[in-house]
Backbone bond lengths (Angstrom), bond angles and torsions (degrees), N, CA, C in turn:
res aa  C-N    CA-C-N  psi(-1)  N-CA   C-N-CA  omega(-1)  CA-C   N-CA-C  phi
1 M - - - 1.450 - - 1.528 107.59 -
2 K 1.282 115.20 133.86 1.461 120.76 177.32 1.521 109.27 -80.89
3 D 1.329 114.84 136.16 1.463 119.12 179.34 1.517 111.84 -60.80
4 S 1.329 117.41 -37.11 1.467 120.01 -178.25 1.530 110.97 -65.51
5 E 1.329 118.07 -36.38 1.473 120.62 177.25 1.519 109.96 -68.39
6 H 1.313 116.49 -39.61 1.459 119.74 179.87 1.529 110.34 -65.67
7 I 1.310 117.21 -39.76 1.470 121.14 177.73 1.528 109.96 -64.13
8 K 1.330 117.24 -43.38 1.478 120.69 176.96 1.522 110.57 -58.59
9 Y 1.324 115.25 -42.72 1.458 120.61 -179.24 1.532 110.93 -65.04
10 C 1.310 117.14 -44.53 1.467 120.85 178.58 1.530 111.32 -59.96
11 K 1.314 116.11 -41.42 1.470 120.36 177.81 1.517 111.10 -65.31
12 K 1.322 116.26 -38.57 1.461 120.72 179.13 1.527 110.26 -65.36
13 V 1.327 116.61 -45.12 1.466 120.55 177.84 1.522 110.27 -59.85
14 A 1.311 117.25 -45.63 1.466 121.40 179.39 1.524 111.22 -61.81
15 A 1.319 117.39 -39.62 1.466 120.79 179.52 1.524 111.25 -68.07
16 V 1.312 117.19 -38.43 1.465 121.49 -177.55 1.532 111.16 -74.79
17 L 1.326 117.32 -45.19 1.461 120.33 -173.74 1.526 113.94 -94.57
18 G 1.313 117.25 -26.02 1.460 122.22 174.46 1.514 114.69 48.65
19 E 1.321 115.82 -126.08 1.465 122.95 -175.78 1.520 113.30 -62.89
20 K 1.323 117.45 -21.19 1.467 120.31 179.85 1.527 110.94 -59.07
21 L 1.316 116.28 -28.69 1.461 120.12 -178.68 1.527 112.14 -68.63
22 R 1.312 117.19 -25.08 1.466 121.35 -177.53 1.524 112.58 -77.28
23 N 1.305 117.54 -21.14 1.465 121.19 -172.35 1.524 113.63 -101.63
24 L 1.311 117.56 15.77 1.455 120.27 -177.16 1.526 111.77 -84.75
25 H 1.318 115.67 142.20 1.455 121.78 169.81 1.531 107.22 -72.12
26 K 1.311 116.73 157.71 1.467 121.11 -178.02 1.536 111.72 -55.06
27 L 1.328 117.46 -41.97 1.469 120.72 178.73 1.528 111.53 -63.80
28 Q 1.325 115.90 -41.88 1.465 120.37 178.27 1.523 110.08 -64.51
29 E 1.320 116.33 -42.53 1.460 120.99 -179.11 1.529 111.22 -61.64
30 Q 1.318 116.85 -44.97 1.460 120.71 179.72 1.526 111.31 -64.85
31 S 1.319 116.24 -43.83 1.457 120.79 -179.42 1.529 111.11 -66.60
32 L 1.336 116.62 -41.85 1.457 120.01 178.42 1.525 110.46 -63.72
33 N 1.304 116.74 -40.95 1.453 120.53 177.94 1.533 110.28 -58.96
34 N 1.323 116.73 -44.32 1.468 120.47 177.29 1.526 111.25 -62.48
35 Q 1.318 116.30 -44.39 1.469 120.76 -179.90 1.534 111.09 -61.96
36 L 1.318 116.22 -43.99 1.464 120.09 -178.14 1.532 111.24 -69.91
37 N 1.329 117.29 -34.82 1.468 119.72 175.00 1.519 110.84 -65.39
38 D 1.335 116.77 -41.76 1.463 120.51 177.04 1.528 110.65 -61.26
39 L 1.320 116.71 -42.54 1.463 121.32 179.19 1.521 110.72 -61.18
40 F 1.320 116.87 -43.78 1.458 121.95 178.61 1.529 110.58 -60.89
41 E 1.316 116.19 -42.23 1.466 120.63 178.40 1.526 111.77 -66.81
42 E 1.340 116.63 -38.37 1.468 120.85 178.30 1.528 111.38 -60.82
43 H 1.320 115.90 -27.39 1.463 121.38 179.34 1.527 111.42 -98.87
44 N 1.327 115.19 19.57 1.463 122.38 177.29 1.529 113.32 53.38
45 G 1.326 116.18 34.43 1.452 120.96 176.01 1.513 114.80 71.28
46 V 1.329 116.68 24.89 1.472 120.72 178.81 1.533 108.03 -110.90
47 A 1.325 115.86 104.84 1.465 121.51 -174.79 1.526 113.13 -62.54
48 E 1.311 117.25 -35.80 1.465 120.78 -175.17 1.527 113.32 -64.12
49 T 1.326 117.34 -23.20 1.466 119.69 -177.80 1.521 112.58 -86.03
50 I 1.320 117.49 -6.56 1.460 121.77 -179.67 1.518 108.91 -90.10
51 T 1.326 115.48 126.14 1.461 119.45 -177.46 1.526 111.26 -88.23
52 D 1.325 115.19 158.82 1.464 121.08 175.41 1.525 109.92 -58.97
53 D 1.319 116.87 -39.86 1.464 120.80 -179.52 1.526 111.95 -62.63
54 E 1.311 117.50 -35.93 1.460 120.23 177.61 1.526 110.85 -65.61
55 I 1.306 116.53 -40.20 1.469 121.08 178.67 1.529 109.81 -65.76
56 V 1.321 116.63 -47.55 1.468 120.82 178.13 1.527 109.93 -61.73
57 G 1.301 117.13 -38.64 1.463 121.07 178.90 1.516 112.29 -60.61
58 R 1.319 116.57 -42.29 1.463 119.92 178.30 1.523 110.43 -67.37
59 Y 1.328 117.03 -38.05 1.466 121.32 176.86 1.537 110.09 -61.53
60 E 1.320 116.37 -46.65 1.459 120.46 -178.97 1.529 111.55 -68.08
61 L 1.311 117.73 -36.07 1.460 121.04 176.17 1.526 109.90 -56.29
62 V 1.314 115.90 -46.66 1.464 120.83 -178.11 1.518 111.53 -71.30
63 T 1.330 117.93 -48.17 1.466 120.78 -171.06 1.524 114.35 -83.83
64 K 1.325 117.21 -14.84 1.464 119.60 179.76 1.523 113.50 -112.69
65 H 1.335 117.25 -23.49 1.460 119.02 -173.46 1.527 114.22 -121.42
66 I 1.316 118.27 -44.16 1.461 120.50 -177.37 1.531 110.49 -81.78
67 Y 1.316 117.09 -54.46 1.463 123.37 179.06 1.528 109.48 -130.96
68 P 1.331 117.16 74.24 1.472 118.37 179.28 1.527 111.20 -64.18
69 D 1.326 115.59 155.12 1.462 121.12 -177.94 1.534 112.70 -54.04
70 D 1.321 116.80 -40.94 1.475 119.57 -179.90 1.525 111.16 -59.99
71 F 1.315 117.30 -36.12 1.456 121.69 179.17 1.518 111.55 -70.06
72 V 1.323 116.93 -50.16 1.466 119.01 -176.25 1.524 112.26 -71.00
73 N 1.316 117.94 -23.94 1.461 120.37 179.26 1.520 112.92 -71.01
74 I 1.341 117.95 -21.55 1.465 120.04 179.11 1.525 111.67 -90.96
75 M 1.318 116.87 -4.10 1.472 120.47 -179.18 1.504 110.85 -83.61
């Protein structure tokens, strides 16, 4: 993986998710990081081919289905 592609991808994720990244529980953050790394690998490390919807989809998968807020708030 090229560092420049990874940096582009990180900037894209930050632009798409913005403040949502600040409000994650540790479990959500770890899971989202794994999901986003998998997405990057699925696109062979090419940030430009990853859509905003794919990034939002991974965020929603983690925060609504894997570790919903109601679940992490009771931990």
